[in-house]
DSSP file (Angstrom, degrees, kcal/mol; ACC not computed):
  #  RESIDUE AA STRUCTURE BP1 BP2  ACC     N-H-->O    O-->H-N    N-H-->O    O-->H-N    TCO  KAPPA ALPHA  PHI   PSI    X-CA   Y-CA   Z-CA
    1    1 A Q              0   0    0      0, 0.0     2,-0.5     0, 0.0    97,-0.1   0.000 360.0 360.0 360.0-162.3  -14.0    6.6  -55.4
    2    2 A V        -     0   0    0     95,-0.1     2,-0.4    97,-0.1   103,-0.1  -0.952 360.0-146.6-119.5 129.6  -13.0    9.3  -57.8
    3    3 A Q        -     0   0    0     -2,-0.5    22,-1.6   101,-0.1     2,-0.5  -0.808  17.3-162.8 -91.8 134.4  -12.9   13.0  -57.2
    4    4 A L  E     -A   24   0A   0     -2,-0.4     2,-0.5   101,-0.4   103,-0.4  -0.973   7.5-167.9-123.1 128.6  -13.8   15.1  -60.2
    5    5 A V  E     -A   23   0A   0     18,-2.4    18,-2.7    -2,-0.5     2,-0.2  -0.964  11.6-161.4-119.9 118.2  -13.1   18.8  -60.6
    6    6 A E  E     +A   22   0A   0     -2,-0.5     2,-0.3    16,-0.2    16,-0.2  -0.628  12.5 172.0 -97.9 153.9  -14.7   20.7  -63.4
    7    7 A S  E     +A   21   0A   0     14,-2.1    14,-2.7    -2,-0.2     2,-0.2  -0.966  38.8  48.0-150.9 166.4  -13.8   24.0  -65.0
    8    8 A G  E     +A   20   0A   0     -2,-0.3    12,-0.2    12,-0.2   102,-0.1  -0.610  54.6 108.5  98.0-162.8  -14.8   26.0  -68.0
    9    9 A G        +     0   0    0     10,-0.7     2,-0.3    -2,-0.2   102,-0.2  -0.372  29.9 131.9  82.7-168.7  -18.3   26.8  -69.1
   10   10 A G  E     -d  111   0B   0    100,-2.3   102,-2.8    -2,-0.1     2,-0.4  -0.918  59.6 -24.1 124.3-150.5  -19.9   30.2  -68.9
   11   11 A L  E     +d  112   0B   0     -2,-0.3     2,-0.3   100,-0.2   102,-0.2  -0.858  57.4 164.0-109.5 135.7  -21.8   32.4  -71.2
   12   12 A A  E     -d  113   0B   0    100,-2.6   102,-2.7    -2,-0.4     2,-0.3  -0.970  32.2-120.2-143.0 158.1  -21.7   32.2  -75.0
   13   13 A Q  E >   -d  114   0B   0     -2,-0.3     3,-2.3   100,-0.2    72,-0.2  -0.658  51.9 -77.8 -92.7 157.4  -23.6   33.4  -78.0
   14   14 A A  T 3  S+     0   0    0    100,-2.6    72,-0.2     1,-0.3    -1,-0.1  -0.279 120.6  25.3 -54.7 134.0  -25.1   31.0  -80.5
   15   15 A G  T 3  S+     0   0    0     70,-2.8    69,-0.6     1,-0.3    -1,-0.3   0.199  99.8 110.7  94.6 -14.9  -22.4   29.8  -82.9
   16   16 A E    <   -     0   0    0     -3,-2.3    69,-2.4    69,-0.2    -1,-0.3  -0.197  61.4-120.3 -84.6-178.9  -19.6   30.3  -80.4
   17   17 A S        +     0   0    0     66,-0.2     2,-0.3    67,-0.2    66,-0.2  -0.898  22.8 179.9-126.1 152.1  -17.4   27.8  -78.7
   18   18 A L  E     - B   0  82A   0     64,-2.2    64,-3.4    -2,-0.3     2,-0.4  -0.965  15.3-144.6-141.2 157.4  -16.6   26.8  -75.1
   19   19 A R  E     - B   0  81A   0     -2,-0.3   -10,-0.7    62,-0.2     2,-0.4  -0.992   7.6-160.1-129.1 131.9  -14.4   24.2  -73.5
   20   20 A L  E     -AB   8  80A   0     60,-2.3    60,-2.4    -2,-0.4     2,-0.4  -0.831   7.0-161.3-104.8 146.0  -15.1   22.2  -70.4
   21   21 A S  E     -AB   7  79A   0    -14,-2.7   -14,-2.1    -2,-0.4     2,-0.4  -0.950   6.8-170.7-125.7 148.0  -12.4   20.4  -68.4
   22   22 A C  E     -AB   6  78A   0     56,-2.0    56,-2.5    -2,-0.4     2,-0.5  -0.929   6.5-162.1-141.1 114.4  -12.7   17.6  -65.9
   23   23 A A  E     -AB   5  77A   0    -18,-2.7   -18,-2.4    -2,-0.4     2,-0.3  -0.842  11.0-151.3-100.1 129.9   -9.7   16.5  -63.8
   24   24 A A  E     -A    4   0A   0     52,-3.0   -20,-0.2    -2,-0.5     4,-0.1  -0.706  16.5-139.2-101.5 150.6   -9.9   13.1  -62.1
   25   25 A S  S    S+     0   0    0    -22,-1.6     2,-0.3    -2,-0.3   -21,-0.1   0.589  89.1  53.2 -83.4 -10.8   -8.2   12.1  -58.8
   26   26 A R  S    S-     0   0    0    -23,-0.2    -2,-0.2    50,-0.1     2,-0.1  -0.834 104.9 -82.8-118.4 160.3   -7.3    8.7  -60.3
   27   27 A S    >   -     0   0    0     -2,-0.3     3,-1.8     1,-0.2     4,-0.2  -0.395  34.7-135.9 -57.6 131.8   -5.6    7.7  -63.4
   28   28 A I  G >  S+     0   0    0     45,-0.3     3,-1.0     1,-0.3    -1,-0.2   0.677 102.5  71.0 -69.3 -12.9   -8.2    7.7  -66.2
   29   29 A F  G 3  S+     0   0    0      1,-0.2    -1,-0.3    44,-0.2    -2,-0.1   0.765  93.6  56.5 -68.9 -22.7   -6.8    4.4  -67.4
   30   30 A S  G <  S+     0   0    0     -3,-1.8    70,-0.4    69,-0.0     2,-0.4   0.522  91.4  92.1 -84.3  -4.5   -8.4    2.9  -64.2
   31   31 A L    <   -     0   0    0     -3,-1.0    68,-0.2    -4,-0.2     3,-0.1  -0.740  61.4-156.8 -96.8 135.7  -11.8    4.2  -65.2
   32   32 A S  S    S+     0   0    0     66,-2.1    21,-0.4    -2,-0.4     2,-0.3   0.694  83.1   7.3 -81.2 -18.4  -14.2    2.1  -67.2
   33   33 A A  E     +E   98   0B   0     65,-1.0    65,-2.4    19,-0.1     2,-0.3  -0.975  61.1 174.4-158.8 148.7  -16.0    5.2  -68.4
   34   34 A M  E     +EF  97  51B   0     17,-1.2    17,-3.1    -2,-0.3     2,-0.3  -0.940  28.7 100.3-156.4 135.7  -15.6    8.9  -68.3
   35   35 A G  E     -EF  96  50B   0     61,-2.5    61,-2.7    -2,-0.3     2,-0.4  -0.900  55.2 -61.0-179.8-152.2  -17.6   11.7  -69.9
   36   36 A W  E     -EF  95  49B   0     13,-3.1    12,-2.7    -2,-0.3    13,-1.7  -0.950  25.7-178.1-132.8 143.6  -20.2   14.3  -69.6
   37   37 A Y  E     -EF  94  47B   0     57,-2.8    57,-2.7    -2,-0.4     2,-0.3  -0.827  14.0-156.0-123.3 167.3  -23.9   14.7  -68.8
   38   38 A R  E     -EF  93  46B   0      8,-2.7     8,-3.4    -2,-0.3     2,-0.4  -0.991   8.1-157.7-145.2 156.4  -26.1   17.8  -68.8
   39   39 A Q  E     -E   92   0B   0     53,-2.2    53,-2.3    -2,-0.3     6,-0.2  -0.944   9.7-160.4-137.9 114.7  -29.3   18.9  -67.2
   40   40 A A    >   -     0   0    0      4,-0.4     3,-2.3    -2,-0.4    51,-0.2  -0.542  44.9 -75.2 -86.7 157.4  -31.4   21.7  -68.6
   41   41 A P  T 3  S+     0   0    0      0, 0.0    -1,-0.1     0, 0.0     3,-0.1  -0.286 118.7   5.0 -55.5 128.5  -33.9   23.6  -66.4
   42   42 A G  T 3  S+     0   0    0      1,-0.3     2,-0.3    -3,-0.1    -2,-0.0   0.542 114.2 100.6  76.4   6.8  -37.0   21.4  -65.9
   43   43 A K  S <  S-     0   0    0     -3,-2.3    -1,-0.3     1,-0.0     2,-0.1  -0.811  75.3-101.4-122.4 163.4  -35.5   18.4  -67.7
   44   44 A Q        -     0   0    0     -2,-0.3    -4,-0.4     1,-0.1     2,-0.2  -0.431  48.5 -90.6 -77.3 156.3  -33.9   15.2  -66.6
   45   45 A R        -     0   0    0     -6,-0.2     2,-0.4    -2,-0.1    -6,-0.2  -0.467  49.4-163.1 -65.1 134.5  -30.1   14.8  -66.7
   46   46 A E  E     -F   38   0B   0     -8,-3.4    -8,-2.7    -2,-0.2     2,-0.2  -0.935  21.2-110.9-125.0 147.8  -29.0   13.4  -70.1
   47   47 A W  E     +F   37   0B   0     -2,-0.4   -10,-0.3   -10,-0.2     3,-0.1  -0.507  33.0 175.0 -71.3 140.1  -25.9   11.8  -71.3
   48   48 A V  E     -     0   0B   0    -12,-2.7    12,-2.6     1,-0.4     2,-0.3   0.761  56.4 -24.7-113.2 -52.9  -23.8   13.9  -73.7
   49   49 A A  E     +FG  36  59B   0    -13,-1.7   -13,-3.1    10,-0.2    -1,-0.4  -0.984  58.0 173.0-163.6 152.5  -20.6   12.2  -74.5
   50   50 A S  E     -FG  35  58B   0      8,-1.9     8,-2.1    -2,-0.3     2,-0.3  -0.992  29.0-120.0-162.3 157.7  -18.2    9.7  -73.1
   51   51 A F  E     -FG  34  57B   0    -17,-3.1   -17,-1.2    -2,-0.3     2,-0.2  -0.776  31.2-173.9 -91.1 144.6  -15.1    7.5  -73.5
   52   52 A S  E >>  - G   0  56B   0      4,-2.2     3,-1.0    -2,-0.3     4,-0.6  -0.715  43.9 -51.5-124.5-175.3  -15.5    3.8  -73.2
   53   53 A S  G >4 S+     0   0    0    -21,-0.4     3,-0.5     1,-0.2    -1,-0.2  -0.223 124.1  33.3 -58.4 144.3  -12.9    1.0  -73.2
   54   54 A G  G 34 S-     0   0    0      1,-0.2    -1,-0.2    -3,-0.1     0, 0.0   0.660 126.4 -80.8  82.5  16.1  -10.5    1.1  -76.2
   55   55 A D  G <4 S+     0   0    0     -3,-1.0     2,-0.2     1,-0.2    -1,-0.2   0.702  81.5 157.9  64.6  19.9  -10.5    4.9  -76.3
   56   56 A Q  E <<  -G   52   0B   0     -4,-0.6    -4,-2.2    -3,-0.5     2,-0.4  -0.554  29.6-147.8 -76.8 141.6  -13.8    4.9  -78.2
   57   57 A T  E     -G   51   0B   0     -2,-0.2     2,-0.4    -6,-0.2    -6,-0.2  -0.866  12.0-169.0-110.6 146.3  -15.9    8.1  -78.0
   58   58 A H  E     -G   50   0B   0     -8,-2.1    -8,-1.9    -2,-0.4     2,-0.4  -0.988   2.2-170.4-135.8 142.7  -19.6    8.3  -78.1
   59   59 A Y  E     -G   49   0B   0     -2,-0.4   -10,-0.2   -10,-0.2     2,-0.2  -0.966  28.7-111.3-134.4 147.2  -22.0   11.2  -78.5
   60   60 A V    >>  -     0   0    0    -12,-2.6     3,-2.0    -2,-0.4     4,-0.9  -0.512  40.9-112.8 -69.2 148.4  -25.6   11.9  -78.2
   61   61 A D  G >4 S+     0   0    0      1,-0.3     3,-0.7     2,-0.2    -1,-0.1   0.831 111.7  64.6 -55.6 -35.8  -27.1   12.6  -81.7
   62   62 A S  G 34 S+     0   0    0      1,-0.2    -1,-0.3     3,-0.0   -14,-0.0   0.655 111.2  35.1 -67.8 -14.8  -27.8   16.3  -80.8
   63   63 A V  G X> S+     0   0    0     -3,-2.0     4,-2.4   -15,-0.2     3,-2.4   0.465  83.0 125.9-116.4  -4.3  -24.1   17.1  -80.4
   64   64 A K  T << S+     0   0    0     -4,-0.9     4,-0.1    -3,-0.7    -3,-0.0  -0.306  81.1  16.7 -58.1 134.2  -22.5   14.9  -83.0
   65   65 A G  T 34 S+     0   0    0      2,-0.4    -1,-0.3     1,-0.1     3,-0.1   0.299 126.2  58.7  85.3 -10.3  -20.4   17.0  -85.3
   66   66 A R  T <4 S+     0   0    0     -3,-2.4    17,-1.8     1,-0.2     2,-0.3   0.718  96.0  55.4-116.5 -39.4  -20.3   19.9  -82.9
   67   67 A F  E  <  -C   82   0A   0     -4,-2.4     2,-0.4    15,-0.2    -2,-0.4  -0.762  62.3-162.5-101.5 144.1  -18.8   18.6  -79.7
   68   68 A I  E     -C   81   0A   0     13,-2.6    13,-3.0    -2,-0.3     2,-0.5  -0.989   4.9-154.4-129.9 126.0  -15.4   16.9  -79.4
   69   69 A L  E     +C   80   0A   0     -2,-0.4     2,-0.3    11,-0.2    11,-0.2  -0.835  26.4 157.9 -97.9 131.3  -14.3   14.8  -76.4
   70   70 A S  E     -C   79   0A   0      9,-2.1     9,-3.1    -2,-0.5     2,-0.3  -0.907  20.0-152.3-143.9 172.3  -10.6   14.5  -75.8
   71   71 A R  E     -C   78   0A   0     -2,-0.3     2,-0.6     7,-0.3     7,-0.2  -0.997  17.0-145.0-151.1 154.5   -8.3   13.6  -73.0
   72   72 A D  E >>> -C   77   0A   0      5,-3.0     5,-1.9    -2,-0.3     3,-0.7  -0.941  15.7-167.6-117.1 103.7   -4.8   14.2  -71.6
   73   73 A N  G >45S+     0   0    0     -2,-0.6     3,-0.8     1,-0.3   -45,-0.3   0.865  85.3  57.0 -63.2 -36.7   -3.8   11.0  -69.9
   74   74 A A  G 345S+     0   0    0      1,-0.3    -1,-0.3    -3,-0.1    -2,-0.0   0.810 114.9  38.1 -65.3 -28.6   -0.8   12.6  -68.2
   75   75 A K  G <45S-     0   0    0     -3,-0.7    -1,-0.3     2,-0.2   -51,-0.2   0.390 103.6-128.5-100.9   1.6   -3.1   15.1  -66.5
   76   76 A N  T <<5 +     0   0    0     -3,-0.8   -52,-3.0    -4,-0.6     2,-0.4   0.898  64.8 138.5  50.6  43.1   -5.9   12.7  -65.9
   77   77 A T  E   < -BC  23  72A   0     -5,-1.9    -5,-3.0   -54,-0.2     2,-0.4  -0.946  43.1-159.3-127.1 138.6   -8.2   15.2  -67.5
   78   78 A V  E     -BC  22  71A   0    -56,-2.5   -56,-2.0    -2,-0.4     2,-0.4  -0.920  12.8-157.5-113.9 142.0  -11.0   15.0  -70.0
   79   79 A Y  E     -BC  21  70A   0     -9,-3.1    -9,-2.1    -2,-0.4     2,-0.5  -0.899  11.0-158.7-119.9 147.1  -12.1   17.9  -72.2
   80   80 A L  E     -BC  20  69A   0    -60,-2.4   -60,-2.3    -2,-0.4     2,-0.6  -0.917  10.8-162.1-124.1 104.8  -15.3   18.7  -74.0
   81   81 A Q  E     -BC  19  68A   0    -13,-3.0   -13,-2.6    -2,-0.5     2,-0.7  -0.772   8.3-162.4 -85.8 119.7  -14.9   21.1  -76.8
   82   82 A M  E     +BC  18  67A   0    -64,-3.4   -64,-2.2    -2,-0.6     3,-0.3  -0.905  13.2 176.8-112.0 110.5  -18.3   22.6  -77.6
   83   83 A N        +     0   0    0    -17,-1.8   -66,-0.2    -2,-0.7   -67,-0.2  -0.679  59.1  20.4-109.1 162.6  -18.5   24.3  -81.0
   84   84 A S  S    S-     0   0    0    -69,-0.6    -1,-0.2    -2,-0.2   -67,-0.2   0.904  86.1-156.9  47.5  49.9  -21.4   25.8  -82.9
   85   85 A L        -     0   0    0    -69,-2.4   -70,-2.8    -3,-0.3   -69,-0.2  -0.202   9.0-158.4 -62.1 147.5  -23.3   26.2  -79.6
   86   86 A K    >   -     0   0    0    -72,-0.2     3,-2.3    -3,-0.1     4,-0.3  -0.870  31.3-111.5-122.2 155.6  -27.0   26.5  -79.7
   87   87 A P  G >  S+     0   0    0      0, 0.0     3,-1.7     0, 0.0    26,-0.4   0.838 117.0  63.7 -55.9 -31.2  -29.4   27.9  -77.1
   88   88 A E  G 3  S+     0   0    0      1,-0.3   -48,-0.0   -48,-0.0    -3,-0.0   0.556  88.2  69.9 -73.1  -5.3  -30.7   24.4  -76.5
   89   89 A D  G <  S+     0   0    0     -3,-2.3    -1,-0.3     2,-0.0     2,-0.2   0.537  70.6 120.8 -82.9  -7.0  -27.2   23.4  -75.3
   90   90 A T    <   +     0   0    0     -3,-1.7     2,-0.3    -4,-0.3    22,-0.2  -0.399  40.9 106.4 -60.7 124.6  -27.9   25.6  -72.2
   91   91 A A  E    S- H   0 111B   0     20,-2.1    20,-2.7    -2,-0.2     2,-0.6  -0.971  76.0 -81.5-178.0 170.4  -27.6   23.4  -69.2
   92   92 A V  E     -EH  39 110B   0    -53,-2.3   -53,-2.2    -2,-0.3     2,-0.5  -0.887  47.9-146.2 -90.1 125.7  -25.6   22.5  -66.2
   93   93 A Y  E     -EH  38 109B   0     16,-3.1    16,-2.1    -2,-0.6     2,-0.4  -0.817  12.9-163.9-100.1 131.6  -22.9   20.1  -67.4
   94   94 A Y  E     -E   37   0B   0    -57,-2.7   -57,-2.8    -2,-0.5     2,-0.3  -0.948  14.1-137.4-119.1 131.1  -21.7   17.3  -65.1
   95   95 A C  E     -E   36   0B   0     -2,-0.4    11,-2.2   -59,-0.2     2,-0.4  -0.645  25.6-165.8 -79.4 143.1  -18.5   15.3  -65.5
   96   96 A H  E     +EI  35 105B   0    -61,-2.7   -61,-2.5    -2,-0.3     2,-0.3  -0.980  11.4 178.0-133.0 143.5  -19.0   11.6  -64.8
   97   97 A A  E     -EI  34 104B   0      7,-2.0     7,-2.9    -2,-0.4     2,-0.5  -0.996  15.3-151.3-143.2 147.4  -16.6    8.7  -64.1
   98   98 A K  E     +EI  33 103B   0    -65,-2.4   -66,-2.1    -2,-0.3   -65,-1.0  -0.978  15.1 175.8-122.0 121.8  -17.1    5.1  -63.3
   99   99 A W  E >   - I   0 102B   0      3,-2.4     3,-2.6    -2,-0.5     2,-0.1  -0.987  67.2 -42.9-126.3 120.0  -14.4    3.2  -61.3
  100  100 A L  T 3  S-     0   0    0     -2,-0.5   -68,-0.1   -70,-0.4     0, 0.0  -0.431 124.9 -27.2  53.9-124.9  -15.2   -0.4  -60.4
  101  101 A E  T 3  S+     0   0    0     -2,-0.1     2,-0.4    -3,-0.1    -1,-0.3   0.357 117.6 105.3 -96.9   7.6  -18.9   -0.3  -59.4
  102  102 A Y  E <   -I   99   0B   0     -3,-2.6    -3,-2.4     2,-0.0     2,-0.5  -0.732  54.0-157.2 -97.9 133.7  -18.7    3.3  -58.3
  103  103 A D  E     -I   98   0B   0     -2,-0.4     2,-0.3    -5,-0.2    -5,-0.2  -0.916  14.3-169.3-102.9 130.8  -20.2    6.3  -60.2
  104  104 A S  E     -I   97   0B   0     -7,-2.9    -7,-2.0    -2,-0.5     2,-0.4  -0.916   2.4-162.0-122.2 149.0  -18.7    9.7  -59.4
  105  105 A W  E     -I   96   0B   0     -2,-0.3  -101,-0.4    -9,-0.2    -9,-0.2  -0.959  14.7-128.7-130.3 145.6  -20.0   13.1  -60.4
  106  106 A G        -     0   0    0    -11,-2.2  -101,-0.1    -2,-0.4     3,-0.1  -0.235  38.0-100.5 -77.6 178.8  -18.4   16.6  -60.6
  107  107 A Q        -     0   0    0   -103,-0.4   -13,-0.1     1,-0.1    -1,-0.1   0.628  64.1-111.4 -80.1 -12.6  -20.1   19.6  -59.0
  108  108 A G        -     0   0    0      1,-0.1     2,-0.4   -13,-0.0   -14,-0.2   0.228  22.6-135.3  93.8 142.6  -21.5   20.8  -62.3
  109  109 A T  E     - H   0  93B   0    -16,-2.1   -16,-3.1  -102,-0.1     2,-0.3  -1.000  20.1-121.5-135.6 135.1  -20.7   23.8  -64.4
  110  110 A Q  E     - H   0  92B   0     -2,-0.4  -100,-2.3   -18,-0.2     2,-0.5  -0.563  22.6-172.9 -81.4 132.9  -23.2   26.2  -66.0
  111  111 A V  E     -dH  10  91B   0    -20,-2.7   -20,-2.1    -2,-0.3     2,-0.5  -0.994   5.7-176.6-121.7 122.7  -23.2   26.7  -69.8
  112  112 A T  E     -d   11   0B   0   -102,-2.8  -100,-2.6    -2,-0.5     2,-0.5  -0.980   5.2-169.2-124.3 124.3  -25.6   29.4  -71.1
  113  113 A V  E     -d   12   0B   0     -2,-0.5     2,-0.3   -26,-0.4  -100,-0.2  -0.952   7.5-158.5-116.6 120.7  -26.0   30.0  -74.8
  114  114 A S  E      d   13   0B   0   -102,-2.7  -100,-2.6    -2,-0.5    -2,-0.0  -0.708 360.0 360.0 -98.7 149.7  -27.9   33.1  -75.9
  115  115 A S              0   0    0     -2,-0.3    -1,-0.1  -102,-0.2  -102,-0.1   0.449 360.0 360.0 -87.4 360.0  -29.5   33.5  -79.3
């Protein structure tokens, strides 16, 4: 499977920015999908953003125009630049990757946005 190591996150005020990183143990070219999910307290985990085949990026409507997904192929790392943060972005963010039929998850990183 794929090992995912996340970094970044932390505490921010509304309107500020944070960047999350996720390093994969396999070449990201071998992955059919890679991206981020989040889970807020008392809510189900939701998809946030991901790459699909052909380097296409996809975002949930609530983060479009604010979050930017990028990647460094040489480092097998995906980044989530989170701008104009809102208190409703507060959640544990999980990196996700799909390799063959296997889904892998990072350990999660907390993002807290205060108003």
